[in-house]
N, C-alpha and C positions, 0 to 999 in steps of 0.2 A: 623318742625324740632325739636321743644321742645318735642312734643308728642313722636316722634321717640326715642329721647334720654331717656325719662322716660320709655318707653316700653323696650328699650335695658337694662336699669338699672335693671328693675324688672326681666327680663329674666336672666341677669347675677347673680342676687341674688338668684333666684330659682335654677339656675345651680350650684352655689356654695353650697347651702343647700343640694342638691342632692349629689353632690360630697363629701361633708364633712360627710354626713350621711353614704354613702357607704364605705368611707375610714376611718371612725372613729377609727376602731380597729387598723389601721396601722399608724396613725398619732399622735405619742406621743406628739410632740410639740403643736399641736392644742388642744388635750385633756388636756394637762397640762395648757395651757393658759386659756381655758374655766374653768377648775377647779380652777385656781388661782383667777379668777374673782368672783367665788362663787355665792351665792344667791343674794348678793347686786348687782353684775353685771347683773345677770339675771333679777332682778327687774327693773333696769335702761333700759336694752334692751327691756323688755316687755312694759314699759311705752312708749318708743319711738314707738314701733310697735302698741301700743294701739291707738295712734293717727294716724289711718290708712291713713290719708290724706298725711302724711309725708313719712311713711315707710309701704307700702301695704303688706308686707310679715310678717305673725305672727311668733313670736319666736318659737312657738310650731313646726314649720317646721324643727327645729333643734333638736327635741326631742331625736332621737336615739343618736346623738352626745352628748347630755347632759347626757344620761344614761351611755354611754361609758366613760364619764368624771367623773363619780362617784356621780352624782346627784341622789336623791331618787325620785321615781315617784310622791308620794302624795305632798311632799313639793314643788317639781318642778312645778306641775300643779297649785297648790295654788299660788305660787309666780308669775307664768305667768299670771294667771287670775287677781290677785291683781294689777300687773303692767299694764296690758291692761286696767283695770278699771281706774287706775290713768291717763292713756292717754285719756280715754273717758271723764274723769272729765274736761279736758281742753275744749272739745267740749261743755260740759254742761255750763261751765263758759262763753264761747262765746255766747251761746244761751241766757243765763241769762243777760249778758251785752247788747245784742241786744234788749232784752225786755225793759231794763231800758232806753236805748237810744231812743227807739221808743214809749215809753209810751204815750207821748203827741200826737202822730200821729195815734194811733190805733183806738180810738173812738168806732164805731159800731163793728169793728172786735174784740175788746177786750171784749165787752159784749157777743158776740157769743162764744168766747173762754171760758169765765167764765161760761156760761151756759153748754157748752160741758163738762168742767171740773167738774161741780157740778153733772151732770147726769151720768157721766162715770168716777168716780174717780180711779177705779182699772183697767179697760179695757186697757188703753194705757200702763200701767205698765206690764200687762200680755203680751201684744204684744211686748213690749221692751224686756222682758225675752226671748220669743220665737225667736225674731229677733237676739238677741245677741247669743243665743244658736245654731241657725241653719242657719243663713244667712252669707255666707262668704264675705260679703261686709261691709264697714265701719259702725260701730255703730253710728257714728256721724250723719248719715242720719236721725235717730230718736231721738238721745239724744239732739241735738240742738233744734229741734221743741218742745220737751217736756219741756225743760228749758224755751223756749220762751213762752210756754203756762202757765208757772208758777207751774209746778209739782215740788214737794219738792226734793231737792238734795238727801237726804238720800234714799227716795223711788226709785228714778230713778237709783242711783248708786247701790242699793241693787239688783234690777232687772238685771242690767248690769253685776254685779259681778257674780251672780249665773248663768246667761246666758253664761258668759265667762268660767266658770268652765265646764259647759256642752260642749261648743264648743271645748275647749282645750282638754278635755278628749277624745272626739270623734276624734279630729284631731290627737292626739298622738296615739290612737289605730289605726287609719287609716294609718298613715305614717309608723308605725312599721310593718303593714301587707302589705302595698304597696311595700315596699323595701325588696327584698329577702335577707334572712339571718339576718334581724334585729329584728325579732319577737321572 
């Protein structure tokens, strides 16, 4: 029952995004409301959608509506990427806290993780970038383990941020080409 409600909520949100994007030129009230929230509102919405476990629909799905509301492409994509990275930061903090809580129980596993980290300091960060850039599923699936493994916050969030820029740029291009009359 709970799963059905979640699926229904996601379908409803996707349907609203599609409807809002298709009707953006005709909906003065919606465009004005979006414009009134401005980039700070966009940043907040992006941070919520960045923690994909809560809101699984990226804000970039509303890209045509944002453009119709007067937002500019480059600052919009940068704001969305930064906000999503802020949401992913919550996942990193969860992984880091888990590591701290489990430190006394890790033992041999911690030694293996430290060896892996020493042998492959950059590989997981490159994988994180590619994952954030091209995988349409929550970044937390990698962010949390990387934090748990002790990878530095700045390195992980840098990979996530640049991956989010690529992902959102591709998604914005795709959504404007997918919906007729919006490209």
